[in-house]
C-alpha positions in Angstrom: 0.0 0.0 0.0 1.5 3.4 -0.9 2.3 5.7 2.0 0.5 9.0 2.0 2.7 12.0 2.0 2.4 14.1 5.2 0.6 17.4 4.9 2.3 20.7 5.7 0.5 20.9 9.0 1.7 17.5 10.0 5.3 18.4 9.2 5.0 21.6 11.2 3.8 19.5 14.1 6.9 17.2 13.8 9.1 20.3 13.9 7.3 21.6 17.0 7.9 18.2 18.7 11.6 18.4 17.7 12.1 21.8 19.3 10.2 20.7 22.4 12.3 17.5 22.7 15.5 19.4 22.2 14.9 21.2 25.6 12.3 19.2 27.5 13.3 15.6 26.6 13.9 14.6 30.2 10.4 15.7 31.2 8.6 13.8 28.4 7.1 10.3 28.6 8.4 8.0 25.8 6.4 4.9 26.8 4.0 5.1 23.8 6.8 5.3 21.2 9.1 2.6 22.5 7.7 -0.2 20.3 7.8 1.9 17.1 11.6 2.4 17.4 12.4 -1.3 16.9 11.1 -1.9 13.4 13.5 -2.3 10.5 13.1 -1.3 6.9 14.8 -2.7 3.8 15.2 0.6 2.0 14.9 4.2 3.1 12.1 6.3 1.7 11.4 9.9 2.6 7.6 9.4 2.7 8.0 6.3 4.9 10.3 8.1 7.3 8.2 11.3 7.6 5.1 9.1 8.1 6.8 7.4 11.0 8.0 10.7 12.4 4.4 12.0 12.2 3.1 8.9 14.0 5.7 9.3 16.7 5.0 13.0 17.1 1.3 12.3 17.4 1.9 9.7 20.1 4.2 12.0 22.1 1.7 14.8 21.9 -1.1 12.6 23.1 0.9 10.9 25.9 2.3 14.2 27.2 -0.9 16.3 26.7 0.8 18.8 24.4 -2.3 19.4 22.1 -3.0 22.9 23.5 0.7 24.0 23.2 0.9 22.7 19.6 -2.3 24.3 18.3 -2.1 27.6 20.1 0.4 29.4 17.8 -1.8 29.0 14.8 -4.8 30.4 16.7 -2.7 33.3 17.9 -1.6 34.2 14.4 -5.2 34.0 13.2 -6.3 36.4 15.9 -3.4 38.8 15.2 -4.4 38.7 11.5 -8.0 39.5 12.4 -6.9 42.5 14.5 -4.9 43.7 11.5 -7.9 43.5 9.2 -10.1 45.4 11.7 -7.4 48.1 11.9 -7.4 48.2 8.1 -11.1 48.7 7.9 -11.0 51.5 10.5 -8.2 53.3 8.6 -10.0 52.9 5.3 -13.2 54.5 6.8 -11.2 57.3 8.4 -9.4 58.0 5.0 -12.7 58.3 3.2 -14.3 60.3 5.9 -11.6 62.9 6.1 -12.0 63.7 2.4 -15.5 65.1 3.2 -15.7 68.7 4.4 -18.4 70.4 6.4 -19.6 72.1 3.2 -20.7 68.8 1.7 -17.8 68.7 -0.7 -15.6 65.8 -1.6 -11.9 66.6 -2.4 -11.3 64.2 -5.3 -7.5 63.9 -5.4 -7.2 64.0 -1.6 -9.4 61.0 -1.5 -7.5 59.2 -4.2 -4.2 60.1 -2.5 -5.1 58.6 0.9 -6.9 55.5 -0.5 -4.8 54.7 -3.6 -1.5 56.5 -2.8 -0.5 54.3 0.2 -1.9 51.3 -1.6 0.3 51.9 -4.7 3.4 52.6 -2.5 2.9 49.3 -0.6 2.4 47.5 -3.9 5.7 48.9 -5.3 7.5 47.8 -2.1 5.9 44.3 -2.2 6.9 43.8 -5.9 10.4 45.0 -5.1 10.6 42.6 -2.2 9.3 39.6 -4.1 11.6 40.4 -7.1 14.7 40.9 -5.0 13.7 38.3 -2.4 13.7 40.8 0.5 11.2 39.5 3.0 10.9 42.8 4.9 9.7 44.6 1.8 7.4 41.9 0.6 5.7 41.4 3.9 4.8 45.0 4.9 4.8 46.6 8.3 1.3 45.6 9.4 1.7 42.0 8.3 5.1 41.8 10.0 3.6 43.1 13.2 0.9 40.4 13.1 3.5 37.7 12.8 6.1 39.3 15.1 4.1 40.2 18.2 2.8 36.9 19.6 6.1 35.0 18.9 8.9 37.4 19.9 7.9 37.9 23.6 10.8 37.1 25.9 9.9 34.2 28.2 11.4 31.1 29.7 11.5 27.9 27.7 8.2 26.1 28.2 6.5 23.6 26.0 4.2 26.4 24.8 6.9 28.9 24.0 9.0 26.2 22.2 6.0 25.2 20.1 5.5 28.9 19.2 9.1 29.2 18.1 8.9 26.1 15.9 5.7 27.3 14.4 7.2 30.7 13.7 10.3 29.1 12.0 8.2 26.8 9.9 5.3 29.0 8.9 6.6 32.5 8.9 10.1 32.2 7.5 11.5 31.0 4.2 9.3 30.6 1.1 6.3 29.5 3.1 6.6 32.6 5.4 7.1 35.0 2.5 3.8 33.9 0.8 1.9 33.6 4.0 2.7 37.2 5.0 2.1 38.3 1.4 -1.5 36.8 1.7 -2.0 38.8 4.9 -0.6 42.0 3.3 -3.0 41.8 0.4 -5.9 41.0 2.7 -5.0 44.1 4.7 -5.0 46.5 1.7 -8.1 44.9 0.2 -9.9 45.5 3.5 -8.6 49.1 3.7 -9.8 49.9 0.1 -13.1 48.0 0.4 -13.9 49.8 3.7 -13.1 53.2 2.2 -15.0 52.5 -1.0 -18.1 51.2 1.0 -18.2 54.3 3.2 -17.8 56.6 0.2 -20.7 54.9 -1.5 -22.9 55.1 1.6 -22.0 58.8 2.0 -22.9 59.5 -1.7 -26.2 57.6 -1.3 -27.2 59.5 1.8 -26.2 63.0 0.9 -25.5 65.2 -2.2 -21.9 66.2 -2.5 -20.0 68.5 -4.8 -16.7 67.2 -6.1 -13.8 69.6 -6.1 -10.1 69.7 -6.8 -7.3 72.2 -6.5 -3.5 72.5 -6.4 -1.0 75.1 -5.2 2.3 73.8 -6.5 1.3 71.8 -9.5 0.5 73.3 -12.9 -3.2 73.9 -13.5 -3.4 71.4 -16.4 -1.7 68.5 -14.4 -4.8 67.2 -12.5 -7.1 67.4 -15.5 -4.6 65.4 -17.6 -4.3 62.9 -14.7 -8.1 62.6 -14.7 -8.2 61.8 -18.4 -5.4 59.3 -18.1 -7.0 57.4 -15.2 -10.3 57.5 -16.9 -9.4 55.8 -20.2 -9.7 52.2 -18.9 -13.1 53.2 -17.3 -14.6 54.1 -20.6 -13.8 50.7 -21.9 -16.2 49.1 -19.3 -18.9 51.7 -20.0 -18.4 54.0 -17.0 -18.8 57.8 -17.5 -15.9 60.1 -16.7 -15.9 63.9 -16.4 -15.2 65.8 -19.6 -13.1 68.9 -19.8 -16.1 71.2 -19.1 -17.0 69.2 -16.0 -13.4 69.1 -14.8 -13.1 72.9 -15.2 -16.5 73.3 -13.4 -15.1 71.3 -10.4 -12.1 73.6 -9.8 -12.1 74.7 -6.2 -14.1 78.0 -5.9 -16.1 77.4 -9.1 -19.9 77.7 -9.3 -22.3 75.0 -8.0 -22.2 71.7 -9.9 -25.1 70.1 -11.8 -26.3 66.6 -11.3 -24.6 65.3 -14.4 -21.2 66.5 -13.2 -21.7 65.0 -9.8 -22.7 61.6 -11.4 -19.7 61.6 -13.7 -17.3 62.3 -10.7 -19.0 59.6 -8.6 -18.6 57.0 -11.3 -15.0 58.1 -11.9 -14.1 57.7 -8.2 -15.8 54.3 -7.8 -14.3 53.0 -11.1 -10.7 54.2 -10.2 -10.9 52.5 -6.8 -12.1 49.3 -8.4 -9.8 49.2 -11.4 -6.6 50.5 -9.7 -7.2 49.4 -6.2 -9.4 46.4 -5.5 -8.8 44.4 -8.8 -5.0 44.3 -8.6 -5.1 43.3 -4.9 -7.6 40.6 -5.6 -5.4 39.2 -8.4 -2.3 39.3 -6.3 -4.1 37.8 -3.3 -5.2 34.8 -5.5 -1.6 34.5 -6.8 -0.2 34.6 -3.3 -2.6 32.0 -2.0 -1.6 29.7 -4.9 2.1 30.3 -4.2 1.5 29.6 -0.5 -0.1 26.3 -1.2 2.6 25.4 -3.7 5.4 26.3 -1.1 3.7 24.2 1.6 3.6 21.2 -0.8 7.3 21.6 -1.5 8.2 22.0 2.2 10.7 19.4 3.4 12.0 18.6 6.9 15.8 19.1 7.2 16.7 15.5 7.7 20.4 16.4 8.1 19.7 17.9 11.6 21.2 15.6 14.3 17.7 15.0 15.7 16.5 13.5 12.5 19.7 11.6 11.9 19.3 9.9 15.3 15.7 9.1 14.6 16.5 7.8 11.1 18.9 5.3 12.6 16.3 4.2 15.2 13.1 4.3 13.1 14.5 3.2 9.7 17.3 0.9 10.6 18.5 -1.1 7.6 17.5 -4.8 7.4 20.4 -7.0 6.2 19.8 -10.2 4.3 23.2 -12.1 4.2 23.7 -14.7 1.5 26.1 -17.7 1.3 29.0 -16.7 -1.0 30.7 -20.1 -1.4 27.7 -22.5 -1.8 28.1 -26.3 -1.7 28.0 -27.4 -5.5 26.3 -30.6 -4.5 23.6 -28.9 -2.7 20.3 -28.8 -4.6 18.3 -27.1 -2.0 17.4 -23.4 -2.1 19.5 -21.3 0.2 17.7 -20.3 3.3 17.4 -16.5 3.8 18.5 -15.5 7.3 17.2 -12.2 8.7 19.5 -10.7 11.3 18.5 -8.1 13.8 18.3 -4.5 12.4 21.8 -2.9 12.0 22.6 0.7 11.6 25.6 1.6 9.4 25.1 -1.4 7.0 27.9 -1.6 4.4 26.6 -2.6 0.9 27.9 -6.0 -0.3 30.8 -6.0 -2.8 31.3 -2.2 -2.5 34.4 -0.5 -3.9 36.2 1.8 -1.5 38.2 5.0 -2.1 39.8 7.1 0.7 40.4 10.8 1.0 43.6 11.9 2.8 43.5 9.0 5.3 46.4 8.2 7.5 47.8 4.7 8.3 45.9 4.4 11.6 42.4 4.7 10.1 40.4 1.5 10.5 38.2 0.4 7.7 35.4 -2.2 8.3 36.7 -5.8 7.9 34.6 -6.4 4.8 36.0 -3.5 2.9 39.4 -3.1 1.2 40.4 0.4 0.2 41.5 0.5 -3.4 43.1 3.9 -3.5 43.8 6.7 -1.0 43.8 10.3 -2.5 46.7 12.2 -1.0 47.8 14.5 -3.9 46.8 15.7 -7.4 48.1 12.6 -9.1 46.2 10.2 -6.8 43.2 12.4 -7.3 43.3 12.0 -11.0 43.9 8.2 -10.7 40.9 7.9 -8.4 38.7 9.8 -10.9 39.8 7.4 -13.7 39.2 4.4 -11.4 35.7 5.2 -10.4 34.7 5.8 -14.0 35.2 2.1 -14.7 33.4 0.8 -11.5 29.9 -0.5 -11.2 27.8 -1.2 -8.1 28.4 0.7 -4.8 31.2 3.2 -4.1 32.4 3.9 -0.6 34.1 7.2 -0.1 36.0 7.1 3.2 36.9 10.3 5.1 38.5 10.9 8.5 35.5 11.6 10.8 37.7 13.3 13.5 38.7 16.0 11.0 36.6 19.0 10.1 35.5 18.9 6.4 36.9 21.7 4.2 36.2 22.9 0.7 39.1 20.8 -0.6 37.5 17.5 0.6 34.1 18.6 -0.6 35.6 19.3 -4.1 37.2 15.8 -4.2 34.0 14.2 -3.2 32.0 16.0 -5.8 34.6 15.1 -8.5 34.3 11.4 -7.6 30.5 11.6 -7.7 30.5 13.4 -11.0 32.8 10.7 -12.5 31.2 7.5 -11.2 28.0 5.7 -12.1 28.0 3.8 -8.8 25.6 4.3 -6.0 27.8 6.4 -3.6 28.1 6.2 0.2 30.1 8.5 2.5 31.8 6.5 5.3 33.0 8.4 8.4 36.1 6.5 9.6 37.9 6.8 12.9 41.2 5.6 14.4 39.3 3.9 17.1 35.7 2.9 16.1 34.8 2.4 19.7 35.2 6.1 20.4 32.3 8.1 19.0 32.8 11.3 17.0 31.7 14.6 18.5 28.2 15.5 17.5 29.1 18.9 16.0 31.8 17.3 13.9 29.5 14.5 12.7 26.9 17.1 11.8 29.5 19.0 9.7 30.1 15.8 7.7 26.4 15.3 7.2 26.2 18.9 5.9 29.0 18.1 3.5 27.0 15.1 2.3 24.0 17.3 1.8 26.0 19.8 -0.2 27.3 16.9 -2.4 23.7 15.5 -2.7 24.5 12.3 -0.9 21.3 11.2 1.0 21.5 11.2 4.8 20.7 7.5 4.8 23.8 6.8 2.8 26.2 8.4 5.3 27.7 5.6 7.4 29.4 6.2 10.8 32.0 3.7 11.9 
């Protein structure tokens, strides 16, 4: 039966459990997950592993009553988002209300400036941030506040605070965070524009307003030309826009307007807010929602973290099936397959081995013979030629007690590029009984990740 891929929410829950375990492991009960850590697998598969991680996380959450701590960060972000949208609605109403004077006049370009001006500025910043991948610009101030406030409070390490931190790192950073905050940003400005437009329509329905415009610094013809430019798309959808006579009649201090002029200006204002304000935001909101869902589907747990490396060896231990090499020629019976207990660090049968800058005290596993040790440029070239002719599995041995550098990484990548073999990275030591420091082992796993060697094909001896 195919294994169902974990959803984004399930992967976030696994990350929350990881962060909680990193600090509170001694306080947690592991009775419910003890049995699941003794099952072996023939081959490593990402979906199998993440499914086991999800099952283990679910059991730990249930046994330790962490449901409230795990679910609370999502509810907090939702509430913070709702507060932002309420603030946006209030600001939109205030912007439209301030454009109305006590003399029952509507200042056309003041209204467009406060409603569309800030919207256009935020749109430019968002587009710049998305293009240049600058999250601060693509998120916006209000959306950043909604994401920052509940999760950046200084407090001691509790299960709740650790779950919040993990939720923040998974949902509000990286590609997922960029598009999640983008969705909130577009929702904020949609609410701002819709509230302002709604109040404006209600005011024009309830009272009769004269529409005026004026300028001190700009040339007299600048605003009429702007009106004509903004109005061209409106005429394509059948809306009426003010003509030159009506624009001149609306100059501040001019005579009282007729009903036709007022109607033309009302349609112009509503059309401009719809075409240049609400419509672009709706399209960008739909695009951001799509990108958010796409980013969530592409989200992957960082299996090179020491926490996951340890769990991989416990939850996905390799199952060896040894075979008889020198069979009895007189035996007619089928060889019996013997299943041994799960073993971590399983060496592939018949693998070819190449070392990188190993000294004489390095100990290889008994079943492996190193064919070549790369110590200089000539041996490097010989090794590249050797691996080109090999088939099967290739073991690349490195000294686990050393820190990996760019030179070792370059040699590994050259070998991988030259060979057709399934490649493994073997971390060797002078004394296999002495374990390698965790930070040093993690550095080698990071090198494997950079060279695109799967974590399950890194063997520690």
